[in-house]
C-alpha positions in Angstrom: 15.1 -38.9 -32.2 16.9 -37.4 -35.2 15.1 -34.1 -35.5 17.9 -31.6 -35.7 15.9 -28.5 -36.6 12.8 -27.9 -34.5 10.0 -26.2 -36.1 6.8 -24.4 -34.9 3.3 -24.6 -36.1 3.6 -21.0 -37.4 6.8 -21.9 -39.4 5.3 -24.9 -41.1 2.0 -23.1 -41.8 3.8 -20.3 -43.5 5.9 -22.8 -45.4 3.0 -24.7 -46.9 0.9 -21.7 -47.7 2.2 -21.4 -51.3 1.4 -25.0 -52.0 -2.4 -24.4 -51.7 -2.9 -27.6 -49.6 -5.4 -26.1 -47.1 -4.9 -25.7 -43.4 -2.2 -27.3 -41.3 -3.8 -29.9 -39.1 -0.8 -31.3 -37.4 2.9 -32.3 -37.7 5.2 -34.8 -36.0 9.0 -35.2 -36.1 10.1 -38.5 -37.6 12.6 -40.6 -35.6 15.2 -42.7 -37.1 16.8 -40.4 -39.7 20.5 -39.7 -39.5 21.4 -37.0 -41.9 18.2 -34.9 -42.3 15.3 -33.6 -40.3 11.9 -35.1 -41.3 8.3 -34.3 -40.3 5.0 -35.9 -41.1 2.6 -33.0 -42.0 -1.1 -33.3 -42.3 -3.2 -30.7 -44.1 -6.9 -30.3 -45.1 -8.9 -28.1 -47.5 -12.4 -27.5 -46.2 -14.8 -30.2 -47.5 -11.9 -32.3 -48.8 -10.1 -35.4 -47.3 -7.0 -34.9 -45.3 -3.6 -35.1 -47.1 -0.4 -36.4 -45.6 3.1 -35.2 -46.6 6.7 -35.6 -45.5 8.7 -32.4 -45.0 12.4 -32.8 -45.2 15.0 -30.2 -44.1 18.5 -30.9 -45.4 21.1 -30.6 -42.7 24.3 -31.3 -44.6 23.5 -30.7 -48.3 23.6 -27.1 -49.5 20.9 -25.3 -51.3 23.0 -25.3 -54.5 23.3 -29.1 -54.3 19.6 -29.8 -54.1 18.4 -29.2 -57.8 20.2 -32.4 -58.7 17.9 -34.4 -56.5 14.7 -32.6 -57.5 15.5 -33.2 -61.2 16.6 -36.8 -60.6 13.4 -37.8 -58.7 11.3 -36.1 -61.4 13.2 -38.1 -64.1 12.7 -41.4 -62.3 9.0 -40.8 -61.7 8.6 -40.0 -65.4 10.2 -43.4 -66.1 7.9 -45.2 -63.7 10.5 -45.8 -60.9 8.7 -45.8 -57.6 10.4 -42.8 -55.8 8.6 -39.8 -54.3 9.1 -36.5 -56.3 8.8 -33.3 -54.4 5.5 -31.3 -54.4 5.7 -28.0 -56.4 4.0 -24.8 -55.2 1.6 -22.5 -57.1 4.6 -21.1 -59.1 6.0 -24.5 -60.0 8.8 -24.2 -57.4 9.7 -27.3 -55.2 12.8 -26.1 -53.5 12.9 -23.4 -50.8 14.5 -22.4 -47.5 12.8 -23.1 -44.2 14.7 -22.2 -40.9 17.7 -21.4 -43.2 17.7 -25.0 -44.4 16.9 -26.3 -47.9 13.5 -27.9 -47.7 11.3 -30.1 -49.8 7.7 -31.3 -49.3 6.9 -34.9 -50.6 3.6 -36.9 -50.7 3.5 -39.5 -48.0 3.4 -43.0 -49.4 1.5 -45.8 -47.7 3.4 -48.5 -46.0 6.5 -48.8 -43.9 10.0 -50.3 -44.1 10.3 -54.0 -43.4 11.8 -55.5 -40.2 14.7 -57.6 -41.0 12.7 -60.7 -40.0 10.2 -59.8 -42.7 12.8 -59.9 -45.6 12.3 -63.0 -47.7 13.1 -64.1 -51.2 10.0 -62.4 -52.5 11.0 -59.0 -51.0 14.6 -59.4 -52.3 13.3 -60.3 -55.8 11.2 -57.1 -55.7 14.1 -55.0 -54.7 16.5 -56.6 -57.2 14.1 -55.8 -60.0 13.5 -52.3 -58.7 17.1 -51.4 -58.3 17.8 -52.6 -61.9 14.9 -50.5 -63.1 16.3 -47.5 -61.4 19.7 -48.1 -63.0 18.2 -48.5 -66.4 16.1 -45.3 -66.1 19.1 -43.4 -64.7 21.0 -44.0 -68.0 18.8 -41.2 -69.5 19.7 -38.7 -66.8 22.6 -36.7 -68.0 23.4 -34.5 -64.9 26.5 -35.8 -63.1 27.1 -35.7 -59.4 30.2 -37.2 -57.6 29.6 -39.0 -54.4 30.4 -37.0 -51.3 31.4 -40.3 -49.7 33.4 -41.8 -52.5 37.1 -42.8 -52.9 38.6 -39.4 -52.0 36.5 -39.3 -48.9 37.5 -42.7 -47.6 41.2 -42.2 -48.6 41.2 -39.1 -46.4 39.1 -40.4 -43.5 40.4 -44.0 -43.5 43.7 -43.3 -41.7 42.1 -41.1 -39.2 39.4 -43.7 -38.4 42.1 -46.4 -38.2 43.7 -44.6 -35.3 40.4 -45.0 -33.3 40.1 -48.8 -33.6 42.3 -51.7 -32.5 45.3 -52.8 -34.6 43.6 -55.9 -36.4 40.5 -53.9 -37.3 42.6 -51.0 -38.5 44.7 -53.3 -40.8 41.5 -54.8 -42.2 40.0 -51.3 -42.9 43.2 -50.1 -44.6 43.5 -53.3 -46.6 39.9 -52.9 -48.0 40.7 -49.3 -49.0 43.9 -50.5 -50.7 42.1 -53.2 -52.5 39.7 -50.7 -54.1 42.5 -48.3 -55.0 44.4 -51.3 -56.7 41.2 -52.1 -58.6 40.9 -48.6 -59.9 44.4 -48.7 -61.4 43.3 -51.6 -63.6 40.6 -49.3 -65.1 37.8 -51.9 -65.1 35.1 -51.8 -67.7 32.3 -51.4 -65.2 29.1 -49.7 -66.3 28.5 -46.3 -64.6 25.3 -44.3 -64.1 22.9 -43.0 -61.5 23.1 -45.0 -58.2 20.9 -44.8 -55.2 23.8 -45.1 -52.9 21.9 -46.1 -49.7 19.2 -48.6 -50.6 19.0 -50.3 -47.2 15.8 -52.0 -46.1 14.7 -48.9 -44.1 14.8 -46.9 -47.3 12.0 -48.9 -49.0 8.4 -48.8 -48.1 6.2 -51.9 -48.4 2.4 -52.0 -48.2 0.6 -55.4 -48.1 3.6 -57.2 -49.5 4.2 -54.8 -52.4 6.8 -52.0 -52.8 5.1 -48.7 -52.5 8.2 -46.4 -52.7 12.0 -46.3 -52.7 13.0 -43.3 -50.6 15.9 -41.2 -49.4 17.9 -40.7 -52.6 20.3 -38.1 -51.1 23.3 -40.3 -51.5 22.5 -40.6 -55.2 25.4 -39.9 -57.6 27.1 -41.1 -60.7 29.1 -44.2 -59.9 29.6 -47.8 -60.7 26.2 -49.6 -60.9 27.8 -52.7 -59.5 28.8 -50.7 -56.4 25.2 -49.9 -55.8 24.2 -53.6 -56.2 26.8 -54.5 -53.6 25.6 -51.9 -51.2 22.1 -53.3 -51.4 23.1 -56.9 -51.3 25.1 -56.2 -48.1 21.9 -55.2 -46.4 19.1 -57.1 -47.8 20.7 -60.5 -48.3 22.5 -61.2 -45.1 22.2 -63.7 -42.2 22.2 -62.4 -38.6 26.1 -62.8 -38.4 26.6 -60.6 -41.6 27.3 -63.5 -43.9 25.5 -63.9 -47.2 22.1 -65.7 -47.0 22.3 -67.8 -50.2 18.5 -67.8 -50.8 18.1 -64.1 -50.4 21.2 -63.4 -52.5 20.1 -65.6 -55.4 16.6 -64.1 -55.4 17.9 -60.6 -55.4 20.6 -60.9 -58.1 18.6 -63.1 -60.5 15.7 -60.6 -60.4 18.2 -57.8 -61.1 20.0 -59.6 -63.9 16.6 -60.3 -65.6 16.2 -56.5 -66.0 19.9 -55.5 -66.5 22.4 -58.2 -67.4 25.9 -58.1 -65.8 28.9 -57.8 -68.1 32.1 -59.8 -67.9 33.9 -57.1 -65.9 31.2 -57.0 -63.3 31.5 -60.7 -62.9 35.3 -60.3 -62.4 35.2 -57.4 -59.9 32.0 -58.5 -57.9 33.9 -59.5 -54.8 35.9 -56.3 -54.8 32.7 -54.3 -54.9 31.2 -56.3 -52.0 34.3 -55.5 -49.9 34.3 -51.9 -50.9 30.6 -51.4 -50.1 31.0 -53.0 -46.7 34.1 -50.8 -46.0 32.3 -47.6 -47.1 29.5 -48.1 -44.6 31.7 -49.3 -41.8 33.8 -46.1 -42.3 30.7 -43.8 -42.3 29.6 -45.3 -39.0 33.1 -44.9 -37.6 33.1 -41.3 -38.6 29.9 -40.5 -36.7 30.7 -42.8 -33.8 34.1 -41.3 -33.2 33.0 -37.7 -34.1 35.4 -37.6 -37.0 33.2 -35.3 -39.2 32.7 -31.6 -39.0 29.0 -31.6 -38.5 27.7 -30.1 -35.3 24.7 -31.8 -33.9 22.7 -31.2 -30.7 24.0 -33.4 -28.0 21.9 -36.4 -27.4 20.1 -36.1 -30.8 22.5 -37.7 -33.2 21.7 -41.3 -34.1 24.6 -43.6 -33.6 24.6 -46.9 -35.4 26.9 -49.7 -34.3 30.0 -49.7 -36.5 30.7 -53.4 -35.6 27.8 -54.5 -37.8 29.6 -53.5 -40.9 33.0 -54.6 -39.5 31.5 -58.1 -39.3 30.1 -57.8 -42.8 33.4 -56.7 -44.2 35.2 -59.6 -42.5 32.9 -62.0 -44.1 33.2 -60.4 -47.6 37.0 -60.5 -47.4 37.0 -64.2 -46.4 34.3 -65.6 -48.8 34.1 -65.4 -52.5 30.7 -65.0 -54.2 29.6 -65.1 -57.9 27.1 -63.2 -59.9 24.3 -65.1 -61.8 
């Protein structure tokens, strides 16, 4: 279970007091997270219905980095994008420290993430449209943030990760990194803006067949919009072996393009982005799996995801060409 910071009833009660949400009825650590600690929190004011929240403690992001995410989610909510914005206390403050970690409290949305077997063309169309709406709304958000797992990160980590895997896999990894670097030298005319950066199917909540919220924006940054599309397609639109499922792929991309049309450069560099997106997540899984990062986690608590899932996805993307609608 990925609860890195263990809290007591007294700590959470003290934390929620300035929010005027009533008494703490209970809390429970949320399993499945990788980078942050999350708790479900239930409160009640006498004579009122219970209220449910999600309390997030940020294990890797610093306090000074957090205002970007507070402001971004506020901006997206104002523009009718379905993301949770943090609750503010009686003084209008959302961000504070809890157990010496930056902490935010969010309303808990109904629904849950889909099992992979539940992902169909309708769900992919919903997510394609929603990602495009996020990208369009993000054009009005002027604060810039560079990705902490972007080109500089993978150029530094790539050679170290390559030493931990066999020769053929290492060659494929470094080739994918080199392809992205070569693309950058061509200065492609690719639209940039706010990207989610991690819109996997476990970061979207569905309730009775409808999207209730897109969550976990803590990989958001300013990057190529096409890179974000590729990240999402590489998770939502795949067959069990990691290859592209044509029906899911077409549903997602057509719905996206109906909201934000792709330009000519995006058509040209689409396959390069599919490769780069697969490489980026293979590399992040290798980083954790082989303990190549500097983060200290309690033994037995860190969630390890199989790196080979994205190795297989990358292999397919490097062998097969795909087109945008």
